[in-house]
C-alpha positions as CSV (number, residue, x, y, z in Angstrom):
1,M,159.4,45.0,31.0
2,R,160.2,47.8,28.4
3,S,157.5,48.5,26.0
4,D,159.7,48.4,23.1
5,E,160.0,44.7,23.3
6,H,156.4,44.4,21.8
7,I,156.9,47.2,19.0
8,V,155.8,45.7,15.5
9,G,155.9,47.1,12.1
10,H,153.0,47.2,9.4
11,T,152.6,48.7,6.0
12,A,149.8,50.9,5.6
13,D,147.9,48.3,3.7
14,E,148.5,45.7,6.4
15,F,147.1,48.3,8.9
16,A,144.1,49.2,6.9
17,A,143.1,45.2,6.5
18,M,143.6,44.8,10.1
19,K,141.3,47.8,10.7
20,E,138.7,46.2,8.2
21,R,138.7,43.0,10.2
22,G,138.3,44.6,13.5
23,E,141.8,44.0,14.8
24,V,142.7,47.7,15.7
25,N,141.1,48.7,19.1
26,T,142.3,52.3,18.8
27,D,139.9,55.2,19.3
28,F,141.2,57.5,16.4
29,A,138.3,60.0,17.0
30,Y,139.5,60.6,20.5
31,L,143.4,60.9,19.5
32,D,142.2,63.3,16.9
33,A,140.2,65.5,19.5
34,L,143.4,65.7,21.7
35,T,145.1,68.9,22.1
36,E,148.9,69.3,21.9
37,V,148.9,69.7,25.7
38,E,146.8,66.8,26.5
39,L,149.0,64.6,24.1
40,Q,152.1,65.7,26.0
41,A,150.6,65.0,29.1
42,S,149.7,61.5,28.4
43,I,153.2,60.6,27.6
44,D,154.6,58.5,30.6
45,F,158.3,59.9,30.1
46,E,159.5,57.9,33.2
47,D,158.8,54.6,31.2
48,E,159.5,55.9,27.7
49,G,162.3,58.2,28.4
50,V,162.6,61.8,27.3
51,P,163.3,62.2,23.6
52,D,166.7,63.6,22.7
53,W,165.6,66.1,20.1
54,S,169.6,67.1,19.3
55,T,170.0,63.8,17.5
56,L,167.1,64.4,15.1
57,Q,168.1,64.2,11.6
58,A,165.4,65.0,9.0
59,G,165.6,64.0,5.4
60,F,165.7,60.9,3.4
61,P,168.6,58.3,3.7
62,G,171.2,58.3,0.8
63,P,171.3,55.9,-2.0
64,K,171.7,52.1,-1.1
65,Q,175.0,50.5,-2.0
66,S,175.2,46.9,-3.3
67,V,177.8,44.6,-1.4
68,T,179.1,41.2,-2.5
69,L,180.4,38.8,0.1
70,E,182.1,35.5,-0.6
71,E,182.6,33.0,2.1
72,D,184.4,29.8,2.6
73,R,182.1,26.7,3.3
74,D,183.7,26.0,6.7
75,V,182.4,29.5,7.9
76,I,178.9,29.5,6.5
77,G,178.6,26.0,8.1
């Protein structure tokens, strides 16, 4: 089973509330103490895959564009 099947997103506020309630079991002190070498060694590249840095795009996305779509009733259901 791929690990990305269980990935969920939380806002910073949601995460802080979860941490307050004791729902987060991560040992942040341990993670902060890891060196870059130890962190890289802990990654399971066989399961996670090797990142393709050539596709990395830094920056902010462009402005959003408004779109209006009209559908016939029989298309909607």
